[in-house]
C-alpha positions as CSV (number, residue, x, y, z in Angstrom):
1,X,-8.6,-2.6,36.2
2,X,-6.0,-0.5,35.0
3,X,-4.8,0.2,38.5
4,X,-4.6,-3.4,39.1
5,X,-2.6,-4.4,35.9
6,X,-0.3,-1.6,37.0
7,X,0.5,-3.2,40.4
8,X,0.7,-6.4,38.6
9,X,3.5,-5.2,36.5
10,X,5.3,-3.4,39.3
11,X,5.4,-6.4,41.4
12,X,6.8,-8.7,38.4
13,X,9.5,-6.0,37.9
14,X,10.1,-6.1,41.6
15,X,10.3,-10.0,41.7
16,X,13.0,-9.6,38.6
17,X,15.0,-7.3,40.4
18,X,14.9,-9.5,43.5
19,X,16.0,-12.9,41.5
20,X,18.5,-10.8,39.5
21,X,20.0,-9.3,42.9
22,X,20.2,-12.9,44.2
23,X,21.9,-14.2,41.5
24,X,24.6,-11.4,41.3
25,X,25.2,-12.0,45.1
26,X,25.3,-15.7,44.4
27,X,28.0,-15.2,41.7
28,X,29.8,-12.4,43.7
29,X,30.0,-15.0,46.5
30,X,31.2,-18.0,44.3
31,X,34.0,-15.6,42.9
32,X,35.2,-14.6,46.2
33,X,35.7,-18.1,47.6
34,X,39.2,-18.6,48.6
35,X,41.0,-21.4,47.0
36,X,43.3,-23.6,48.7
37,X,47.0,-22.4,49.0
38,X,50.3,-23.4,50.6
39,X,53.1,-21.4,51.1
40,X,56.9,-23.1,51.2
41,X,60.3,-22.2,51.9
42,X,59.5,-19.1,54.1
43,X,60.6,-18.4,57.3
44,X,57.5,-18.3,59.7
45,X,56.7,-16.1,62.2
46,X,54.0,-17.9,64.4
47,X,52.8,-15.3,66.6
48,X,53.4,-17.0,69.7
49,X,57.0,-16.6,70.2
50,X,58.4,-19.5,67.8
51,X,60.0,-18.9,64.3
52,X,60.2,-21.8,61.9
53,X,62.7,-21.5,59.2
54,X,61.8,-23.4,55.7
55,X,58.3,-23.8,56.7
56,X,55.1,-24.8,55.0
57,X,51.6,-23.4,55.6
58,X,48.6,-24.2,53.9
59,X,45.0,-22.9,54.0
60,X,41.4,-23.7,52.9
61,X,38.2,-22.7,53.3
62,X,39.8,-19.7,54.9
63,X,41.0,-21.7,57.9
64,X,44.9,-22.7,58.1
65,X,45.2,-26.8,57.8
66,X,49.3,-27.2,57.9
67,X,52.0,-25.7,59.6
68,X,55.2,-27.6,59.7
69,X,59.0,-27.7,58.4
70,X,58.9,-28.3,54.8
71,X,60.5,-31.5,54.8
72,X,58.0,-33.2,57.1
73,X,55.1,-31.7,54.7
74,X,53.5,-34.1,51.9
75,X,51.9,-31.6,49.5
76,X,48.9,-32.8,47.2
77,X,49.2,-30.8,44.1
78,X,45.9,-31.3,43.1
79,X,44.6,-29.8,46.1
80,X,46.9,-26.9,46.7
81,X,48.2,-23.9,44.7
82,X,51.6,-24.1,45.6
83,X,53.2,-20.6,45.8
84,X,56.8,-20.4,46.7
85,X,58.1,-18.1,49.2
86,X,61.7,-19.0,49.7
87,X,64.0,-16.4,51.5
88,X,60.7,-14.4,52.3
89,X,58.9,-13.9,55.8
90,X,55.3,-14.7,56.9
91,X,53.6,-13.2,59.4
92,X,50.1,-13.1,60.8
93,X,48.2,-10.2,60.0
94,X,48.4,-7.1,62.3
95,X,45.9,-5.8,64.3
96,X,45.3,-2.3,64.8
97,X,43.5,-1.0,68.4
98,X,41.6,1.9,69.5
99,X,41.2,2.9,66.1
100,X,39.3,5.6,63.7
101,X,39.9,3.9,60.6
102,X,36.6,3.6,59.0
103,X,34.6,6.1,61.1
104,X,36.9,9.4,59.8
105,X,38.4,9.9,56.8
106,X,39.2,13.7,56.6
107,X,39.5,15.1,60.2
108,X,38.7,18.8,59.2
109,X,35.3,17.9,57.4
110,X,32.7,17.4,59.3
111,X,30.8,15.2,56.9
112,X,33.3,12.8,56.5
113,X,33.6,12.3,60.5
114,X,31.7,9.9,62.4
115,X,34.0,9.6,65.3
116,X,31.8,10.8,67.7
117,X,28.0,12.0,68.6
118,X,26.1,14.2,70.6
119,X,25.9,13.8,74.3
120,X,28.4,12.3,77.0
121,X,26.7,8.7,77.7
122,X,26.6,6.6,74.6
123,X,27.0,3.5,74.8
124,X,24.1,2.1,72.5
125,X,26.2,3.7,69.5
126,X,28.2,1.0,67.6
127,X,30.9,2.0,65.1
128,X,30.2,-1.0,62.9
129,X,27.2,0.6,61.3
130,X,29.4,3.4,60.3
131,X,32.4,1.8,59.2
132,X,33.4,3.3,55.6
133,X,34.6,0.1,53.6
134,X,35.6,2.0,50.6
135,X,37.9,4.3,52.9
136,X,41.1,5.7,51.3
137,X,43.1,4.4,54.5
138,X,42.5,0.8,54.3
139,X,44.5,0.1,51.0
140,X,47.4,1.9,52.8
141,X,47.3,-0.4,55.9
142,X,47.3,-3.3,54.2
143,X,50.3,-2.5,52.3
144,X,52.0,-2.8,55.6
145,X,50.5,-5.7,56.9
146,X,47.6,-4.2,59.1
147,X,44.7,-6.4,58.3
148,X,42.2,-6.0,60.9
149,X,41.1,-3.1,62.9
150,X,39.4,-2.3,66.1
151,X,37.1,0.3,65.1
152,X,36.7,2.8,68.5
153,X,34.5,6.1,69.3
154,X,35.3,8.9,70.5
155,X,34.0,11.6,73.1
156,X,32.2,12.0,76.1
157,X,32.3,10.0,79.0
158,X,31.0,6.9,77.2
159,X,32.1,7.3,73.9
160,X,30.1,4.3,72.5
161,X,31.1,0.7,71.4
162,X,33.6,-0.5,69.4
163,X,33.6,-3.3,66.7
164,X,36.5,-5.4,65.3
165,X,36.6,-5.0,61.3
166,X,38.8,-6.9,58.8
167,X,40.1,-4.9,56.0
168,X,38.1,-6.1,53.0
169,X,34.6,-6.1,52.0
170,X,32.2,-3.7,49.8
171,X,29.9,-2.8,53.0
172,X,30.2,-2.8,56.4
173,X,28.2,-6.3,56.7
174,X,31.1,-8.0,54.5
175,X,33.9,-6.3,56.8
176,X,32.5,-6.8,60.3
177,X,34.3,-9.5,61.9
178,X,33.4,-9.0,65.8
179,X,30.2,-7.2,66.5
180,X,30.0,-5.1,69.9
181,X,33.4,-5.9,70.9
182,X,33.6,-3.6,73.9
183,X,32.6,-0.1,75.2
184,X,35.1,2.8,75.6
185,X,35.0,5.1,78.5
186,X,36.8,7.9,79.6
187,X,37.5,8.1,83.2
188,X,36.8,11.4,84.3
189,X,40.1,13.6,85.4
190,X,41.4,13.8,88.5
191,X,43.1,17.4,87.7
192,X,42.8,20.1,85.4
193,X,45.8,21.4,83.5
194,X,46.3,25.2,82.5
195,X,49.0,27.0,80.6
196,X,50.6,30.3,82.6
197,X,51.7,32.4,79.6
198,X,53.8,34.9,81.9
199,X,56.2,32.1,83.1
200,X,55.3,29.5,80.0
201,X,54.5,26.4,82.1
202,X,51.9,24.5,82.8
203,X,49.9,24.1,86.1
204,X,47.9,21.1,87.4
205,X,44.9,21.6,89.7
206,X,42.5,19.8,91.4
207,X,39.3,18.8,89.1
208,X,36.5,20.0,91.6
209,X,34.1,17.7,89.9
210,X,36.3,14.5,89.7
211,X,34.0,13.2,93.0
212,X,30.8,14.0,91.4
213,X,31.7,12.6,87.9
214,X,32.8,9.3,89.7
215,X,29.4,9.1,91.6
216,X,27.8,9.7,88.1
217,X,29.5,6.8,86.5
218,X,28.8,4.5,89.9
219,X,25.0,5.5,89.4
220,X,24.8,4.4,85.6
221,X,26.5,1.1,86.4
222,X,24.3,0.4,89.3
223,X,21.0,1.4,87.0
224,X,22.3,-0.7,84.7
225,X,22.4,-4.0,86.8
226,X,19.1,-3.1,88.1
227,X,17.5,-3.0,84.5
228,X,19.3,-6.3,83.8
229,X,17.6,-7.8,86.8
230,X,13.9,-6.8,85.4
231,X,12.0,-9.2,84.0
232,X,9.4,-7.0,82.5
233,X,11.4,-4.1,81.8
234,X,10.5,-1.3,79.3
235,X,13.2,-0.8,76.7
236,X,16.2,1.4,77.5
237,X,18.7,1.8,74.9
238,X,21.3,2.8,76.8
239,X,20.8,0.5,79.7
240,X,20.5,-2.4,77.8
241,X,23.7,-1.9,75.7
242,X,25.5,-2.1,79.2
243,X,24.4,-5.6,79.9
244,X,27.1,-7.2,77.8
245,X,29.6,-6.0,80.3
246,X,27.9,-7.9,83.2
247,X,27.1,-10.9,81.3
248,X,30.9,-11.3,80.1
249,X,29.9,-11.2,76.3
250,X,31.9,-7.6,76.3
251,X,35.1,-5.7,77.7
252,X,35.1,-2.5,79.0
253,X,38.2,-0.2,77.6
254,X,39.0,2.4,80.5
255,X,41.1,5.5,78.8
256,X,42.8,6.7,82.1
257,X,45.6,9.0,82.3
258,X,47.0,9.3,86.0
259,X,47.6,6.6,88.6
260,X,45.0,7.6,90.8
261,X,42.3,7.7,87.8
262,X,43.7,4.0,86.7
263,X,43.3,2.6,90.7
264,X,39.8,3.8,91.1
265,X,38.2,3.3,87.7
266,X,39.5,-0.6,87.5
267,X,38.2,-0.9,91.2
268,X,34.8,0.4,90.4
269,X,34.4,-1.8,87.2
270,X,35.4,-4.6,89.4
271,X,33.1,-3.8,92.3
272,X,30.6,-3.8,89.9
273,X,30.9,-7.0,88.4
274,X,32.5,-6.1,85.3
275,X,34.8,-9.2,84.6
276,X,37.0,-7.9,81.3
277,X,38.7,-4.8,81.6
278,X,41.4,-3.2,79.4
279,X,43.4,-0.3,80.2
280,X,44.2,2.2,77.7
281,X,47.4,4.5,79.1
282,X,50.9,5.5,78.8
283,X,53.7,6.0,81.4
284,X,51.7,6.3,84.4
285,X,51.2,2.5,84.1
286,X,54.7,2.3,85.5
287,X,53.4,3.5,88.5
288,X,51.0,1.0,89.4
289,X,52.5,-2.1,87.5
290,X,51.7,-4.5,90.7
291,X,47.9,-3.3,90.8
292,X,47.8,-3.9,87.3
293,X,49.4,-7.7,87.6
294,X,47.2,-8.3,90.6
295,X,43.9,-7.6,88.3
296,X,45.0,-9.2,85.3
297,X,44.5,-6.0,83.3
298,X,46.1,-6.0,79.8
299,X,47.3,-2.8,78.6
300,X,47.0,-0.7,75.1
301,X,49.9,1.4,75.0
302,X,50.3,4.8,72.5
303,X,52.9,4.2,69.6
304,X,56.7,4.3,70.4
305,X,57.1,7.1,67.9
306,X,56.0,9.8,70.6
307,X,56.9,11.7,73.2
308,X,56.3,11.3,77.1
309,X,53.6,13.8,78.5
310,X,56.1,15.5,81.0
311,X,59.2,17.0,80.1
312,X,60.7,15.4,83.5
313,X,60.7,11.9,81.7
314,X,63.2,10.1,79.8
315,X,63.2,11.1,76.5
316,X,63.0,7.3,75.4
317,X,60.4,5.9,78.0
318,X,57.6,5.3,75.3
319,X,60.3,3.7,73.3
320,X,61.3,1.4,76.2
321,X,57.5,1.5,77.7
322,X,56.3,-1.8,76.1
323,X,59.5,-3.7,77.8
324,X,59.2,-2.3,80.6
325,X,55.5,-3.4,81.3
326,X,56.1,-7.1,79.4
327,X,59.0,-7.8,81.9
328,X,56.7,-7.2,84.7
329,X,54.3,-9.8,83.5
330,X,51.5,-7.5,81.8
331,X,49.9,-8.2,78.5
332,X,50.7,-5.4,76.1
333,X,49.7,-3.9,72.9
334,X,50.6,-0.8,70.9
335,X,48.0,1.5,69.0
336,X,48.0,4.2,67.6
337,X,47.6,8.4,68.1
338,X,47.3,11.2,65.9
339,X,47.2,11.9,62.5
340,X,45.1,8.9,60.9
341,X,47.1,8.7,57.9
342,X,50.3,7.6,60.0
343,X,48.6,4.7,61.7
344,X,50.1,2.6,58.9
345,X,53.4,2.7,61.1
346,X,51.9,0.4,63.6
347,X,54.5,-2.6,63.1
348,X,57.1,0.0,63.0
349,X,56.1,0.9,66.4
350,X,56.5,-2.8,67.5
351,X,60.0,-2.4,65.5
352,X,61.3,0.3,67.8
353,X,60.2,-1.5,71.0
354,X,62.5,-4.2,69.8
355,X,64.9,-2.0,69.7
356,X,64.6,-0.7,73.1
357,X,64.8,-4.1,75.0
358,X,61.6,-5.9,73.6
359,X,62.5,-9.7,72.0
360,X,61.8,-9.3,68.3
361,X,59.1,-12.1,68.7
362,X,57.4,-10.5,71.8
363,X,57.5,-7.0,69.9
364,X,55.6,-9.2,67.2
365,X,52.8,-10.0,69.9
366,X,52.4,-6.5,70.5
367,X,50.3,-6.3,67.1
368,X,49.3,-9.8,67.0
369,X,48.5,-12.0,69.4
370,X,48.0,-10.0,72.1
371,X,45.9,-7.7,70.4
372,X,43.8,-10.5,69.4
373,X,43.7,-11.4,73.2
374,X,43.0,-7.9,74.3
375,X,40.1,-8.3,72.0
376,X,39.4,-12.0,73.0
377,X,39.4,-13.2,69.2
378,X,42.7,-15.2,69.7
379,X,40.8,-18.4,69.3
380,X,40.7,-17.2,65.3
381,X,43.5,-14.5,64.8
382,X,47.0,-13.4,66.1
383,X,48.9,-16.2,65.5
384,X,49.4,-18.9,62.6
385,X,48.1,-21.9,64.1
386,X,45.8,-24.9,62.6
387,X,42.6,-23.8,62.7
388,X,42.6,-20.3,62.8
389,X,41.9,-18.2,60.3
390,X,44.1,-17.8,56.9
391,X,44.4,-13.9,57.6
392,X,48.4,-13.2,57.0
393,X,51.0,-12.1,54.5
394,X,54.1,-12.2,52.9
395,X,56.9,-9.8,53.1
396,X,60.6,-9.4,51.5
397,X,62.5,-9.0,54.6
398,X,61.7,-8.1,58.5
399,X,58.2,-6.7,58.5
400,X,58.7,-4.5,61.7
401,X,61.8,-2.7,60.1
402,X,60.7,-0.1,57.7
403,X,63.3,-0.7,55.3
404,X,62.5,-4.2,54.6
405,X,58.7,-4.1,54.9
406,X,57.8,-5.1,51.4
407,X,54.6,-7.3,50.9
408,X,54.1,-10.0,48.1
409,X,51.1,-11.9,49.3
410,X,48.2,-10.9,51.8
411,X,45.3,-13.1,52.6
412,X,42.3,-12.5,54.6
413,X,40.7,-15.5,55.9
414,X,42.2,-17.1,52.9
415,X,41.2,-14.8,50.2
416,X,43.9,-13.5,48.2
417,X,43.9,-9.5,48.5
418,X,45.6,-7.6,45.6
419,X,47.7,-5.2,47.1
420,X,46.7,-1.8,45.2
421,X,45.7,1.5,46.3
422,X,44.5,5.1,44.8
423,X,48.3,5.6,43.2
424,X,48.6,2.4,41.9
425,X,45.3,2.5,40.1
426,X,46.3,6.6,39.0
427,X,49.5,5.1,37.6
428,X,48.2,2.3,35.4
429,X,45.6,4.6,34.4
430,X,48.1,7.5,33.3
431,X,50.7,5.2,31.8
432,X,47.8,4.0,29.5
433,X,47.2,7.4,28.7
434,X,50.5,8.4,27.9
435,X,51.8,5.3,26.8
436,X,54.9,5.1,29.1
437,X,54.8,1.3,29.2
438,X,54.8,0.9,25.2
């Protein structure tokens, strides 16, 4: 009887804790609700190429409800919180593609690194589950207007599945924007590069295993297709993960370097019935422009703050690469490579593209609307249009210029985001301790 009483007490305690947890979650949800806001008087960069002076943009329940000239807008002060942003610029939140944000904190510390897993074929591993919502990188990105990221895996032949995360949330579930965006494939290299210390040169030799590696991938796709056609099939997590590519719900992100690899990877993908293909590459795309345009392949480019892969190329090739591809009718977006902390420079990559031929509003597209199109979320993100998510920010000046990018207001799905990072918190902490503000 004593044990029964103890069990009853334990059940009662668990029930109380669950009730308190539900109550706390409800209160937190109520607090996180966004109030209706209207920004007036600013210059609106819609993201579609259009700029509206002295504009008004309003949003409620996380969605944009008003986009118009200020003189044409009737404002109900009893409904909207009116914020005067005269002389400032309003932009759609920037989108960072193919990023390690949230799954890598310190590259040299393995315990803080979830960028890759053991094995060469891992389509079933989704980065959303590993996303670190309290990463120190998140506030830094928000300072420059980057409010959404595609967190993508690395390593192996099939690295895994990426997801789109918003830079607001207490855990990965709250940060999740789109689950299972696409599978990332590292196409085999057709050549092997070695360094000759005697001549201080690099030599390129054919990869003897290239054909075998390509055959392995073709067989993998064939197996996945056959698996999907079986009505009574035994669960296979890897083959199951490929099914989104064939039913059109996911995209295949191909990482390829040389023209031969680009062409063959896309041809193989199309022949197997994969409808949505995205290419992640660099200057080799210029040699296959007609092929990319014919197959309607969007391209994710490396940062413009980088140099070409070969010494015989123009020093400014990557500066003008977005312009050279865009003028050929290719949908282009810019991403980041290298040290993770400098991914905050994404808007300035677009600024360099604007300085080297690309129209300023077209440059904006490379980190907003074009990026959203590539992720297939352009019906809700990427531009400031009625019905889309109110994920946007206000800057005192040109957000693509490092000298004038200074945010004053930030909203993610209508929620006002406090622009505060570790440094700001420490400034307040030590100012109070040392009495700096007295």
